[in-house]
C-alpha positions in Angstrom: 0.3 -0.1 0.2 0.9 3.6 -0.7 1.0 6.2 1.9 -0.9 9.2 1.6 -0.5 12.6 3.1 -2.5 15.8 3.2 -2.9 18.8 5.2 -6.5 18.8 3.6 -7.9 17.1 7.0 -5.4 19.8 9.5 -6.1 23.1 11.4 -5.2 25.9 8.6 -2.8 27.1 11.3 -1.1 24.3 11.7 -1.0 23.1 8.0 2.7 23.9 7.5 3.4 22.3 10.9 2.3 19.4 9.5 3.3 19.2 6.3 7.2 20.3 7.3 6.6 17.0 9.7 5.8 15.2 7.3 8.5 15.9 4.4 11.2 15.7 7.5 10.0 11.8 8.2 10.8 10.5 4.4 13.0 12.9 2.8 15.7 13.8 6.1 16.5 17.7 6.3 14.0 19.1 4.0 11.9 21.9 5.0 9.6 24.6 3.7 8.4 28.0 3.6 4.8 28.7 2.9 2.0 29.9 4.0 0.7 28.3 6.8 -2.7 26.9 5.5 -0.8 25.8 2.4 -2.7 23.0 0.6 -0.5 20.5 -0.3 -0.5 17.1 -0.6 2.0 13.1 -0.5 1.3 10.1 -2.1 5.1 7.9 -1.1 5.3 4.5 -1.6 8.7 2.5 -0.7 10.2 0.0 -3.1 12.7 -1.8 -1.7 15.6 0.9 -1.0 14.1 3.3 -3.4 11.4 5.6 -2.2 9.2 7.4 -4.9 6.3 9.6 -4.3 4.0 11.7 -5.4 4.2 15.7 -4.4 1.6 18.5 -5.1 2.0 22.0 -3.1 1.0 25.5 -3.2 3.6 27.3 -4.0 6.8 27.4 -1.7 10.7 27.7 -1.1 11.8 23.8 0.0 14.9 23.9 1.4 17.4 21.3 2.1 19.8 20.8 4.5 19.6 25.0 5.5 20.8 24.5 8.7 22.2 21.2 9.9 25.0 19.1 7.1 23.5 15.5 6.5 25.4 12.5 7.8 28.2 11.4 5.4 26.9 8.3 5.4 23.9 9.9 3.9 24.8 8.8 0.4 20.9 9.1 -1.6 20.2 11.1 -4.5 17.4 12.2 -6.0 15.2 12.5 -9.0 12.9 15.4 -9.4 10.7 15.0 -12.1 8.0 18.0 -12.8 4.4 16.8 -13.5 2.6 19.9 -13.6 3.9 23.7 -12.8 7.5 24.8 -12.8 10.0 24.9 -9.6 13.1 27.4 -9.8 16.2 25.0 -8.2 19.1 26.8 -6.6 22.6 24.6 -5.9 25.7 26.2 -4.9 26.0 29.0 -7.0 23.9 27.9 -10.1 20.5 28.8 -10.8 17.3 26.9 -13.4 14.3 26.5 -14.3 12.3 24.0 -14.0 9.7 23.1 -16.5 6.4 20.6 -16.9 8.3 17.3 -18.1 11.7 18.2 -17.3 13.9 16.4 -15.3 16.7 17.4 -12.4 18.7 15.3 -10.5 21.9 15.4 -7.8 23.1 14.2 -4.9 20.6 14.5 -2.0 23.2 15.6 0.3 24.4 18.6 -1.2 22.5 21.7 -0.1 19.8 23.5 -2.1 17.1 25.3 -2.9 13.4 25.3 -4.8 10.8 27.7 -5.6 7.5 26.6 -6.4 5.2 27.5 -8.5 2.0 28.0 -7.8 -0.2 24.2 -7.9 3.1 22.5 -8.1 3.4 18.7 -8.2 6.4 16.8 -9.2 7.0 13.3 -8.8 10.0 12.5 -6.5 12.4 9.0 -6.9 15.0 9.3 -3.8 17.2 6.5 -4.1 20.9 5.1 -3.0 23.7 6.6 -5.0 25.2 3.1 -5.8 22.2 2.1 -7.2 23.1 3.2 -10.9 25.9 1.6 -12.8 27.5 5.4 -13.2 27.7 8.0 -11.0 25.6 11.4 -10.9 28.4 14.6 -10.9 28.4 16.6 -7.9 26.8 19.1 -9.4 23.7 17.0 -10.6 22.1 17.7 -13.7 19.3 18.7 -16.0 17.6 17.6 -18.9 14.1 18.7 -20.6 11.7 17.3 -21.7 11.9 14.0 -23.7 9.8 10.1 -24.1 12.7 9.3 -21.7 11.8 11.0 -19.6 7.5 11.0 -19.6 8.6 6.9 -19.3 9.9 7.6 -16.2 7.4 9.2 -15.3 4.7 7.6 -15.9 6.1 4.3 -14.7 6.3 5.9 -11.5 3.1 7.0 -10.9 2.4 3.4 -12.0 4.4 2.7 -9.1 2.8 5.0 -6.9 -0.9 4.0 -7.4 -2.8 1.7 -4.9 -3.1 -1.4 -7.1 0.6 -2.2 -7.8 -0.5 -5.9 -7.5 -3.3 -5.7 -10.2 -0.8 -3.6 -12.2 2.7 -5.3 -12.1 2.1 -9.7 -11.8 5.9 -10.5 -11.5 7.1 -13.5 -9.6 10.1 -11.2 -8.6 7.6 -8.4 -8.5 10.5 -5.3 -6.1 13.1 -6.8 -8.2 11.6 -5.9 -11.5 10.4 -2.8 -10.5 13.9 -1.7 -9.4 15.3 -2.6 -12.5 12.5 -0.8 -14.6 13.6 2.3 -12.5 17.9 1.6 -13.1 16.8 1.2 -16.6 14.9 4.6 -16.9 17.3 6.8 -15.1 19.9 5.8 -16.5 18.6 6.1 -20.2 17.4 9.9 -18.5 21.3 10.2 -18.1 22.3 8.5 -21.8 23.8 6.0 -20.0 21.5 3.7 -21.8 19.6 3.8 -24.7 16.7 1.9 -26.4 17.1 -1.8 -27.4 19.4 -2.0 -30.8 20.3 -4.6 -32.8 19.8 -8.3 -31.3 17.4 -6.0 -28.8 15.1 -4.8 -31.5 14.4 -8.6 -33.2 14.4 -10.2 -29.2 10.8 -7.4 -29.0 9.4 -8.2 -32.3 9.9 -11.9 -31.2 8.0 -11.0 -27.8 5.3 -8.9 -29.4 4.5 -11.1 -32.3 3.5 -13.6 -29.5 2.2 -11.9 -27.0 -0.3 -10.8 -29.6 -0.9 -15.0 -30.6 -1.2 -15.6 -27.0 -3.0 -12.7 -25.0 -6.1 -15.1 -25.0 -4.3 -17.4 -22.5 -4.9 -16.1 -19.6 -2.2 -17.7 -18.1 0.5 -15.5 -19.7 2.9 -14.4 -17.7 6.7 -13.3 -17.9 8.1 -16.9 -17.5 5.1 -18.0 -20.6 7.5 -15.3 -23.1 10.8 -16.8 -21.4 10.1 -20.6 -21.9 8.2 -20.5 -25.1 11.2 -18.4 -26.9 14.0 -19.7 -24.7 14.8 -16.6 -22.9 15.9 -16.2 -19.2 12.9 -14.2 -17.3 15.6 -11.1 -16.3 16.3 -10.8 -20.1 12.1 -10.2 -20.9 12.1 -7.8 -18.0 15.3 -6.3 -19.1 13.9 -5.5 -22.3 10.4 -4.3 -21.3 12.7 -1.7 -18.7 13.7 -0.3 -21.7 10.4 1.1 -22.4 9.6 1.8 -19.0 7.3 -0.9 -17.8 7.5 -4.9 -16.5 5.5 -7.0 -19.2 2.7 -8.2 -17.0 1.9 -4.2 -17.5 2.5 -4.2 -21.1 0.6 -6.9 -21.6 -2.9 -5.7 -19.2 -2.4 -2.3 -21.5 -2.5 -4.8 -24.7 -5.7 -6.9 -23.6 -7.4 -3.5 -22.4 -7.4 -1.6 -25.7 -7.9 -5.0 -27.6 -10.8 -4.4 -25.1 -11.8 -1.2 -26.5 -10.9 -1.6 -30.0 -13.9 -4.2 -30.1 -16.3 -2.4 -27.8 -16.1 0.3 -30.8 -17.0 -2.4 -33.2 -20.5 -2.2 -34.3 -20.5 -6.0 -34.5 -19.7 -6.8 -31.3 -22.6 -7.8 -29.2 -21.0 -9.6 -26.3 -21.5 -8.8 -22.5 -18.8 -7.7 -20.6 -18.2 -11.6 -19.1 -17.5 -12.6 -22.7 -15.4 -9.7 -23.0 -12.5 -10.2 -20.0 -12.2 -13.8 -21.4 -12.3 -12.8 -24.9 -9.0 -10.6 -24.0 -7.3 -13.0 -21.9 -8.6 -12.3 -18.8 -9.7 -14.7 -15.8 -11.7 -12.3 -14.0 -14.7 -9.6 -15.3 -14.4 -7.4 -12.0 -10.7 -7.8 -12.9 -11.2 -6.4 -16.2 -13.7 -3.7 -15.5 -11.0 -2.2 -12.7 -8.3 -1.7 -15.0 -10.6 -0.8 -17.8 -11.8 2.3 -15.6 -8.0 3.1 -14.7 -7.1 3.4 -18.7 -10.1 4.8 -19.8 -11.4 6.9 -16.5 -15.0 4.5 -17.5 -16.2 1.3 -17.3 -16.4 -0.7 -20.4 -20.3 -0.6 -20.3 -19.8 2.9 -20.2 -17.2 3.5 -22.7 -19.7 1.3 -25.6 -22.4 3.6 -25.0 -20.3 6.7 -25.6 -18.8 5.2 -28.5 -22.3 4.4 -29.9 -23.7 8.0 -29.1 -20.3 9.9 -30.1 
């Protein structure tokens, strides 16, 4: 389960103190200067030694290690993805504007400050500095909006989601998710690239196998690995470069196939029939997954297509 904290249920004159206590407990050394009745919230999930959070806030100034140096053994790195609004970041003698869709990454034990715009939403990924195979420069790094950053942003949101186990059905779920984060972060730092050469051919083989087997409700990573003579780690690594787990890709493909069938004037089956046709063994799971992606139940979606 992800953790959720909000100032909405706190007395207006105590909100800022409450928000500072939340941030300090999750991100040591962090403090905020803002209106005392600040409207802010945090949804956070811990995966192994990595923390990923979605922080929403009104206009504020954020400081880290403002009055005290971190423990020398702190050794963590923080990635800041601007989801909505803008942030003006200050580190040492440099300053830079982080626009919506941009990424800033740096060592979390280096003092820094940020001025947040109103209605500001950021995705934070906080991880041990040895999590990546390359070191992040002391001065940090900023990257402008890109497809790689968008994949990192969207995957982080999927991990923060309360229904994590429904979206990512992997035997080694924690390890698989950490591998995706490591691959995506390194891609954003330009230390790895998208699949090339043999990996591209392997991708095509995997995609073709999934398309031909999508109706099999038992289709899993180990099924793909066994039938195509890969290891499960190979399959997961290929999907990590795309910003998802294999099971997440399969679920999205099933839901999109169901939507295509619902748009067809010839479809006249029941929701349960449709769920089975696209590989779900549970109609309720199918409906929840469909609503998560399309914002409507299959029945509501079908009606909107007929009247559209």
